[in-house]
C-alpha positions in Angstrom: 0.0 0.0 0.0 1.2 3.5 -0.8 1.3 5.0 2.7 2.9 8.2 1.5 -0.1 8.8 -0.8 -2.6 8.1 2.0 -0.7 10.5 4.3 -0.9 13.3 1.7 -4.6 12.8 1.2 -5.3 12.7 4.9 -3.4 16.0 5.6 -5.2 17.7 2.7 -8.6 16.8 4.2 -7.6 18.0 7.7 -6.4 21.4 6.4 -9.6 22.1 4.4 -11.4 24.4 6.9 -12.4 28.0 7.5 -9.3 28.6 9.7 -7.3 31.6 8.7 -4.1 29.5 9.1 -5.3 26.8 6.7 -3.1 25.9 3.7 -4.5 27.4 0.5 -3.9 26.8 -3.2 -0.9 28.7 -4.5 -0.6 30.4 -7.8 -0.1 28.1 -10.7 3.1 28.6 -12.5 2.7 30.6 -15.7 4.9 32.4 -18.1 5.9 35.8 -16.6 3.7 38.7 -17.7 4.8 42.3 -18.2 5.1 43.7 -14.7 3.5 47.1 -14.2 3.8 49.4 -11.2 0.0 49.3 -10.6 0.4 50.0 -6.9 1.6 53.5 -6.0 3.1 52.6 -2.7 4.5 49.4 -1.1 5.1 49.5 2.7 7.0 46.7 4.5 9.5 46.4 7.4 12.3 47.5 5.2 11.0 50.9 4.1 8.5 51.9 6.9 7.8 51.7 10.6 6.0 48.4 10.2 7.3 45.8 12.7 5.7 42.9 10.8 5.1 42.2 7.1 2.0 40.1 8.0 -0.9 42.5 7.8 -4.2 41.1 9.1 -6.5 44.1 8.9 -6.5 47.9 8.2 -9.1 50.5 9.4 -9.2 54.1 8.4 -10.3 57.1 10.4 -10.2 60.7 9.0 -6.5 61.1 9.4 -5.1 57.9 10.9 -4.6 54.5 9.4 -4.9 51.7 12.0 -3.1 48.5 11.2 -3.4 45.0 12.7 -0.2 43.0 12.3 1.5 39.9 13.6 3.7 42.1 15.7 1.5 44.7 17.3 -1.0 47.5 16.6 0.5 50.1 14.3 -0.9 53.6 13.4 0.3 55.8 10.5 -0.7 59.5 10.1 1.0 59.8 6.7 4.4 60.7 8.3 4.9 58.9 11.5 4.5 55.2 12.3 3.8 54.1 15.9 3.5 50.6 17.1 2.1 49.3 20.4 2.9 45.7 21.3 3.3 43.6 24.5 6.7 45.0 25.2 5.8 48.7 25.3 2.1 48.6 26.3 -0.6 46.6 28.0 -1.5 44.6 24.9 -1.9 41.0 25.9 -0.6 39.7 22.6 1.5 40.9 19.7 -0.8 39.2 17.2 -3.6 41.6 16.3 -6.4 40.2 14.1 -8.9 43.0 13.8 -9.6 46.6 14.7 -12.9 48.5 15.1 -13.2 52.2 16.0 -16.3 53.6 17.7 -15.9 57.3 18.5 -12.9 57.8 20.7 -12.6 54.1 21.4 -10.5 51.6 19.4 -11.4 48.0 19.9 -8.6 45.6 19.3 -9.0 41.9 18.8 -5.9 39.9 19.7 -4.8 36.3 20.0 -5.1 36.7 23.8 -8.2 38.8 24.5 -10.1 42.0 23.7 -8.6 45.4 24.2 -10.6 48.7 24.7 -8.2 51.5 23.9 -9.0 55.2 24.5 -5.7 56.5 23.1 -4.1 56.4 26.5 -5.3 53.5 28.6 -6.1 50.0 27.7 -8.8 47.8 29.3 -8.3 44.1 28.7 -11.2 41.6 28.5 -10.4 37.9 28.5 -11.8 34.6 29.7 -10.6 35.1 33.3 -12.3 38.5 33.9 -15.3 38.5 31.6 -17.8 36.3 29.8 -15.7 36.3 26.7 -15.8 32.6 25.6 -12.4 32.4 23.9 -9.3 34.6 24.0 -8.3 34.1 20.4 -10.5 36.7 18.6 -10.9 37.1 14.9 -13.5 39.7 13.9 -15.3 42.8 15.2 -18.4 44.8 14.3 -20.3 47.7 15.9 -24.1 47.6 15.3 -26.6 50.5 15.1 -27.1 50.4 18.9 -23.4 50.6 19.6 -23.1 47.0 20.7 -19.8 45.4 19.9 -20.0 42.0 18.2 -17.0 39.7 18.5 -16.2 36.7 16.4 -13.7 34.0 17.5 -11.5 31.5 15.9 -12.9 28.0 16.1 -14.3 27.3 19.6 -15.8 30.5 20.9 -18.7 31.4 18.7 -20.2 34.9 18.6 -20.4 37.4 21.4 -22.3 40.7 21.9 -21.0 43.3 24.4 -23.0 46.4 25.3 -20.2 47.8 27.5 -21.5 46.1 30.6 -23.3 42.9 29.7 -22.2 39.9 27.5 -24.3 37.7 25.4 -22.7 34.6 23.9 -24.1 32.6 21.1 -22.8 29.1 20.2 -24.4 26.2 18.3 -25.0 24.7 21.8 -27.4 27.5 22.9 -28.7 28.9 19.6 -29.0 28.2 15.9 -25.6 29.7 15.1 -24.2 27.1 12.7 -20.6 27.1 13.7 -18.2 28.4 16.4 -15.7 29.7 13.9 -16.6 33.3 12.9 -14.5 34.8 10.1 -16.3 38.1 9.8 -19.4 40.1 11.0 -21.2 42.7 9.0 -24.4 44.8 9.8 -26.9 45.4 7.0 -29.0 48.5 6.3 -31.9 47.3 8.4 -30.0 46.4 11.5 -29.5 42.7 10.9 -26.2 41.1 11.7 -24.6 38.9 9.0 -22.1 36.3 10.1 -19.5 34.5 7.9 -18.9 31.1 9.5 -17.1 27.8 8.7 -20.6 26.4 8.1 -22.3 29.0 5.9 -23.8 32.4 6.2 -26.0 33.3 9.2 -28.3 36.3 9.5 -29.3 37.4 13.0 -32.4 39.6 13.3 -32.1 40.1 17.1 -34.0 37.0 17.9 -33.3 34.3 15.4 -30.5 33.0 13.3 -31.4 32.3 9.6 -28.8 30.1 8.1 -27.7 29.6 4.4 -25.4 26.7 3.7 -24.4 24.7 0.6 -26.9 22.0 1.7 -30.0 24.3 1.9 -29.3 27.1 -0.5 -27.4 27.9 -3.8 -24.4 29.0 -1.7 -21.6 27.2 -3.5 -19.5 26.4 -0.4 -20.1 26.6 3.3 -16.6 27.8 4.2 -17.5 31.5 4.2 -14.9 34.2 5.0 -16.4 37.6 4.2 -19.7 39.4 3.5 -19.9 42.9 2.0 -23.3 44.7 1.8 -24.0 47.5 -0.6 -26.4 50.5 -0.4 -29.2 48.4 -1.9 -28.7 45.8 0.8 -27.3 43.2 -1.6 -24.9 40.8 0.0 -21.6 39.9 -1.7 -20.3 36.7 -0.1 -16.8 35.4 -0.4 -16.2 31.7 0.2 -14.2 28.7 -0.9 -16.6 28.5 -3.8 -16.0 32.0 -5.3 -18.0 35.3 -5.1 -21.7 35.1 -4.5 -24.3 37.8 -5.0 -27.5 37.5 -2.9 -30.4 40.0 -3.0 -32.4 38.1 -0.3 -34.2 36.2 -3.1 -31.8 35.4 -5.9 -28.4 33.9 -5.9 -25.6 34.3 -8.4 -22.1 32.9 -8.0 -19.0 34.0 -10.0 -16.3 31.4 -10.0 -13.3 30.2 -12.0 -15.6 28.4 -14.5 -18.1 31.1 -15.4 -16.3 34.4 -14.8 -12.9 36.2 -14.8 -12.3 35.2 -11.1 -8.9 33.5 -11.2 -9.3 31.5 -8.0 -12.4 30.4 -6.0 -10.7 31.0 -2.6 -12.2 34.4 -1.9 -11.1 35.9 1.5 -12.3 39.5 1.4 -14.6 41.8 -0.6 -14.8 45.5 -0.4 -17.2 47.7 -2.3 -15.9 50.9 -4.0 -19.5 51.6 -5.0 -22.6 49.5 -5.7 -21.2 48.2 -9.0 -17.5 48.0 -8.4 -15.8 45.5 -6.1 -12.3 44.6 -5.0 -11.9 41.0 -4.3 -8.9 39.5 -2.4 -7.9 35.8 -2.8 -5.7 33.3 -1.0 -3.1 32.8 -3.6 -4.0 34.8 -6.7 -3.9 38.4 -5.6 -6.7 40.9 -6.3 -9.5 41.3 -8.8 -11.3 44.5 -9.6 -14.8 43.5 -10.6 -17.3 45.9 -12.3 -20.6 44.1 -12.0 -22.5 46.4 -14.4 -19.9 46.0 -17.2 -19.0 42.4 -16.2 -15.3 43.3 -16.4 -12.6 41.6 -14.4 -9.1 43.1 -13.9 -6.6 40.8 -12.2 -3.5 42.0 -10.3 -1.0 39.6 -8.9 2.8 39.4 -8.4 3.2 38.1 -11.9 1.7 41.1 -13.7 2.2 44.0 -11.2 4.3 45.2 -8.4 2.0 43.5 -5.9 4.4 41.9 -3.5 2.3 39.0 -2.3 -0.7 37.1 -3.6 -2.2 36.2 -0.2 -4.7 39.0 0.6 -5.9 39.2 4.2 -7.9 42.3 3.9 -8.7 45.2 1.6 -9.8 48.6 2.8 -10.6 51.9 1.2 -9.4 55.2 2.7 -11.1 58.6 2.8 -9.1 59.6 -0.4 -10.5 56.5 -2.2 -7.1 54.7 -2.2 -7.3 51.0 -1.8 -5.0 49.5 0.9 -4.2 45.8 0.4 -3.2 43.8 3.5 -0.9 41.0 2.4 1.3 38.4 4.0 4.3 40.6 2.9 3.3 44.2 3.7 0.9 46.8 2.4 0.2 47.7 -1.2 -1.8 50.9 -2.1 -3.6 51.6 -5.3 
């Protein structure tokens, strides 16, 4: 019996999950294309104040860029870079996974708890001093009532924190379909949409309505991101491509029927209702114009994009697109 073959197949099955650390499909080898300087600025540890090249998330305020990295929480005002980590602050972990600003407060999701930062002081919430169900936090959202929603890596489920009280939802006490929460997004009517390792879940304040590959046209239940446009249309990124859902109709764009070069979609950001930026795990970025059905693909083979694994895409107040990669930041 070919034990080496069986071993490879077993490992491949184990790694196929919604975990951010999961192995993903790399770029296929192709003939080099003409490389163009599409991105106006590349930031990394060699040419900036970044202390890590692994960029997990970026959030913009009016004049400050807030950056979650594998070595601290970094801010950039266009001139000065400042990093807080466990050696120079009260941060409980150097690995920062997500950031969410609410007025004067910056909420920071780390690998070892939640941080409430007012610009001077940090308050730490973890399993030992709060009802937080897991210390390894992955995603954050603020709803219309100023509640903080917290998604965990596999094991902790979904939490709501109103500043005093905690409510924890898991598959054990609710219809939440999975404990691994990749992202959380509020829609235009106050509902919370949750990307999980077992489909999309919509929470209306009382009930979870779940969409999975088994009960809907969703192509794959490993869901990583949900973006919602001004018309309340959901754009869902999963291991099955990019899916458009208008609450009635489903349409999926994948490698077989569109210009999407890889089905492993990790993040989607809307420049407007018709134009999307799509980040993939292994094939860079696609700019998709839905009205024109045009796809423009940027990767390290045809541009100065320094890495093809895109963890996050954000759009600043000046409409510049900031790409969080596994090797620094690229700006277009």
